[in-house]
N, C-alpha and C positions, 0 to 999 in steps of 0.2 A: 135563707132557708133552702131555696132551690139548689144553691151551690153545694150544700151539704148532702141533700137528698140524692142527687144524681150519682155521686161516687159510692154512696151506700148501696143503691140499687144495682150499680154496676158490679160492685164487689159481691153482692148476694147472687147476682146472675152467674158470675164466674164460678162461685162456689158450687152452685147447683149443677153447672155444666161439668166441672171437674169431678164432683161427687158421683154424678150419673155415669161418667166415663169410667171411674174406678170400679163402681159396682158392676158395670157391664164387663170390664176386663177381668175382674176377679171371677166372674161366673163363666166367662168364655174360656179362660186359660187355666182354671183350677185343675189340679191333678186329682182325678178320681181314685179313691182308695179301693183296692181290690177287695171285694166283699169276702173272698175266700180266706183272707188273712185272719179276720175275726173268727170265722168258723173253725179254722185250724187252731187258733190260739185258745179257743174254748175247750178243745180236746186235750191240750197239753197240761202236764202236772202243775206248771206255773211256779216251779221252784228255782228256775234260772241256774241250774247246776252246771251248764256249759259242757256236759258230756258229749253233746252232738257236734261240738266245734263252734257253735254260735255263742255270742256273749250273753244270751238270754233267750227265753221262750219267744218273745216278740220278734227278735231278730231271726230265729229259726223259722217262725211262721211265714215271714216275708221272704226269707232266703230259699225255703223249700219250693216255693212257687216259681222262683227264678232258676231253679235247678242248682243252686249253690250248695244245698244240703240234701242228703239222701232222704227219700220218703220214710225210710225206716230208721232215720238218724236219732230219733228220741229214744235213748236207752231206758230212761225211766218209765216211759209209756209202754214200751215193749211192742209185741206183735199186734195187740188190740188197737193201739193208737195208730200204728203204721198202716193198718188196713183201712181205718177210718179216714186218715189223711189221703191215702191213695184214692179212695172213693170220691173225695171232694175234688181231687185233681184229675180224676178220670183216667188213672193209670193203675198198674198192677204193682203191689208192694212186693219187694224182693225179701223173702223171709228165710234166706239161706244161712244167715248168720246164726251160729250156735248160741243158745242161751248161756249166759255166764253168771257167775256168783263171785263175790269178794271173799278172799281168805286172808288170814293173818299169817305171814311167814316168819313166825317166831314162837318158840316154846319156852322162852326164858322167864317163867313165873317166879314167885317168891321162893319156891322149893328147888328150882332148877338152876337159876342164874346167880352168879356171884355178885354181891353188892359191895361196892368199894367206897361209897360216900353217903352222907346224909344230906339231902337237899332241902333247903329251907327258903326257897325263892318263890317266884311267880309259878303258880301251879298249872303250867301248860307244858306239853311236850316240846313245843317250839323253844320256850325259854330254857328248859332243862338241856335240850340238845345244844344250844349255844354255849352252855357252861361245860359241855363235854359229857354230860350224862352222869348217872350214878351207879352204873353197872360195869362189871369187868369187860363185858362185850360191848364194843363201841358201835355195834350194829343192832343191838337188841332193843326191844320195845321198852319205852320209858314209862308207860302205864299211867299217864296223867289224863287220858281221855279226850284229847283233841278230836279224835275220830268219832267218839261218842257224841260230842256236842255238835259236830259238823254234819252228821248224817241227817238229812231231812226226812228220812223214812223211819226213824227210830229202829234201825236195823242193826245197831251195834250197842252192846252193853258191856260194862266192866265186870269181870269175874272177881271172885273173892281172893284169888291168888295174884292179882295185879296185871292180868292180861285182858284186853277187850276180846269179845267174841261176836261173831256175826249171827244174827237171827235170820236165817236163810229165807224164811217165809216172807220177810219184809224187804229183803235185799232186791234192788232193781238193777244192780250192776251199773249204777250211774257213774262210778269212778271218783266220787268226791273224797272218799277215804284214801284212795291211792294218791290223790293230789295233796291232801292235808297232812299226811304223816311225814314228819321231817326226816325220817329214816327210811322212807320208801318201803315199808313192811307189808303193805297190802298189795294183793295181786288179783286181777280178774281172770278166772280160769273157767273152762267149759263146765257147765253145771252137771253134765253127764259123767264127769270124771270124779271119782270118790277119793283118789289118792293124790297127794301133792307133797312137795318138799317144804317143810316149815322152818326155813332158816335163810338168812341173807348175809351170813358172815363170810368175809373173804380172808380172814386171818389164817395163820398156819395152824397145824393140828395141835401143837403144844399150847398155844394161846387159847384156842377154842376149848380144849379140854379143861383148862383151868377156869375159864369164865362161865362155861355152860355144859352141863352133862349131856345135853341133847343136840348140840350144834354140829353142823356138817364139818368134818375134819378133812375133807378133800381126798379121801382114800381111793376114790374112783371105782370102788367095788360095784356100785349101782350101775355104772356104765358098762360093766363087763357081764353082769347077770341079766341084762335086758337086751332086747333085739332092736335092730334097725336104727341104732343111734338115737333112740328116743330120749336118752339122757346124755347130755354133753357137759364137759367141764368149762366153766367160765373162770379161768384162773384156778383158785382153790375151792370154788363153789360149784356143786353139781346143779344143773338146771334142766328142767323138763322141756322138751320141744313139743309143745301141744299140737302143732300142726301135723306132726308125724304119727300121732297116736290114733289108730282106727278102732282099737279094742281096749277098753278100760282095764282088762285083766293083764295087759302087758306090763303094767307097773307093779304088779303083785310081787315078783321076785325081789325088786328093790326094797319094797316094804318089809319083806321077810328077812332079807340079808343085811340091811343097814345096821352096822354095829353101834351106831349112836341113836337109833330109833328116831331119826330125823324125818323120815317119811311117816305121814299120818293119814288115817282115813277120816274124812269129814264126818261121815255118819257116826263113827265111834266118838269123835271129838264132841259132836253136838250132844250126845247122850251124857257125857261127862260134864259138859258146860250147863246143861239143863239141871243136872243133879246139884251142881254148885249153886245155881240160881235159886233152887228150892230152899237150900240151906240159908242163903242170904235173906230170903223173904220170911223165913221162919224165925229169924233173930229179932 
C-alpha cells in the first residue's frame, strides 16, 4: 500500500508545483489589453466597412492607438467620432479633409440607354457583368442593386427607371458602393460641389451616341469653356480634377455647354429622384 501511496503523493505534489508555476507565469507575463481600445471601439459604427484601411472596426481601434491609422480615419463616423477618438488619445483631430458624398456616374436609365439583351440569370450586377451586361454601353449601370444591398446605412435606393440613387442624408462616404459596383460607377466627391460628370464611358463618340443619349462623347468642349484645367481628358472621357476647384461656380460653363447633358446638378437630380420615389410608394 505504501509503495502505491508514495508515487501518488509525489505526482500530486509535482502537479501542485507546476500548476502554481503556470498560474504565477500567466499572471506575471500576461499582456495587458489597452483599455482605450474598448473605449474607441464603442464609438465606432461597428459595420466593418474597411473604408479606414483596416480590415474592421476592432483592427482600426487597435491600430489608431499605435499610429497605424489616422485619428479621423473612420469615414462612416465622420468628424464627431474623430473628435471623440482624439480626446481618448489626448491629441487633436485633423479635420481638414473635405466632407464627401457618393454619386452615381451614369445616366443610362430605361429611357436613355439602349438595351441589347434580355437577361434571365442570377439577379446581381456582378453576375450580369460577367455575362457582358445587357446594355449597349459596356460601361453603364446594370441596375440590379448590388450597391443597394451592400450599403450599411440604407443610403442607396433603386429608382423606378432602373438606376440607383443616393440618399445624401444617410450617406457617410464610407466607399462601400465604390468597391462593390463591378463597373466602378460610384465616386466620392466633395459634398460642397453640386456639379459632376455622370458618365464613365471610354467609347468613341459614334458608339456612345448609339448606346446612350447622355453619354460623354469626348468632344473636349468642357475642357475649353472652363478655367485652370479643372477638367481634363482621360482618353475619350472628361474628368473633373476636384483638387483644383476652389469655387463651385467654375463648373457651371461645362454644365451649360455640354451637348450631351452629361454634367448634372446633384440638387436637381435629388428632386427628380424624390419625385420618382413618391410615385413608387403611391403604387
